[in-house]
C-alpha positions, -999 to +999 in steps of 0.1 A: +577+083+659+566+051+670+531+036+659+512+009+671+498-019+643+475-049+650+493-086+649+459-102+654+432-114+625+397-100+631+370-133+634+347-134+611+323-162+599+354-172+577+379-177+607+399-206+596+399-234+625+427-261+629+408-293+614+392-278+587+363-259+611+351-225+600+338-192+616+332-173+649+295-172+650+276-142+659+238-136+660+216-108+677+195-106+706+185-076+704+187-051+679+171-016+672+158-022+638+134-048+652+125-019+680+150-026+707+166+002+727+202-016+723+221-036+694+233-066+714+255-098+697+256-135+710+293-149+703+297-187+697+334-200+689+363-221+698+388-206+726+414-216+698+399-197+674+415-168+654+447-158+667+447-173+700+475-183+727+477-220+741+486-225+778+500-254+791+470-272+803+461-274+765+483-303+770+482-311+808+459-315+831+485-299+856+491-271+836+484-237+841+451-219+829+447-185+823+445-169+855+475-180+865+493-153+844+492-117+858+486-085+842+524-077+840+531-112+819+509-100+791+537-067+781+567-076+763+598-054+763+621-076+743+602-088+714+616-099+680+605-116+646+629-137+624+616-143+582+620-178+574+601-198+540+576-224+552+562-251+528+535-275+530+540-300+552+571-294+567+588-292+601+601-259+608+637-261+627+662-229+624+699-236+617+724-228+649+734-195+626+694-182+625+692-190+664+726-171+673+716-142+652+685-142+682+694-116+705+693-136+745+672-110+759+644-122+736+607-128+756+588-129+723+597-143+692+575-145+658+587-164+631+573-151+601+570-177+574+546-162+551+524-196+551+497-172+560+493-157+524+473-192+519+450-184+548+419-183+522+424-221+513+421-252+527+459-259+523+463-235+554+450-262+582+450-293+558+492-286+548+502-265+573+538-266+584+546-276+620+575-268+645+601-288+652+602-304+692+639-302+698+634-263+688+619-257+722+651-265+743+675-246+718+655-214+719+652-215+755+689-223+759+697-195+737+667-169+752+665-180+790+638-153+788+617-165+764+581-166+768+560-166+742+570-180+706+542-165+676+539-178+640+520-174+610+507-209+609+473-220+624+489-245+644+526-255+662+511-286+648+514-298+613+477-314+602+498-339+583+521-354+618+499-348+645+514-369+667+547-351+662+528-320+670+520-333+701+552-338+713+561-305+703+534-286+721+544-306+756+583-296+745+573-259+742+546-258+767+558-279+799+589-286+798+603-254+782+574-232+798+572-210+764+535-203+756+522-203+719+504-176+698+492-195+667+475-178+633+492-146+636+485-116+608+521-103+602+518-087+571+526-055+580+551-066+606+586-053+583+605-037+611+614-051+646+587-041+671+595-024+702+574-035+723+540-062+719+509-065+739+496-098+738+460-095+754+436-126+763+401-132+766+398-131+805+376-160+809+385-179+840+398-216+833+406-215+796+435-236+781+437-211+754+422-177+744+420-159+716+443-125+718+447-091+709+483-085+694+495-050+696+530-043+684+545-006+685+566-003+658 
């Protein structure tokens, strides 16, 4: 039998954000302990917090925003993940052999780098690997249905080479129409998923959104 697992982190006060910021703030608005009839919380966070997706509008004024994607988009029937080793400040590319090993019908590709083991350390955001711009067109050529690239690093952009990261974001989001899910929780992903549900926070106008990613394995 299949089971479902989270590929997203729960957000909290210690959630690392790109650039060295931390936390998804939560405060009590109403509390039963204080005599109110119900508990209510106020949340405050950047829309690129925790496990989140980047839309084209993140790097282009004319780019798509969240409401440009219908409900069918968020269910992926041909996901696949590959394991690669990544080190500090590396710009990740894939070899021809690695790319050819990816099934051509893949719609959601995940890079499991293992760099998430540093998520509670400064190096996770300060020395994070990035993704090579040229990988976007290579993947799209191999997998024409590819809609999303996910990863267990905090950003497609290496903090050590932000100009290159801007190029990479544009190559994926704009030139090749591949959305990006960053800061994924992949520790429990040990076999190929059968299906992926990637569910965003539905607030109009967003250039990016936290997502709850669930894999059927």
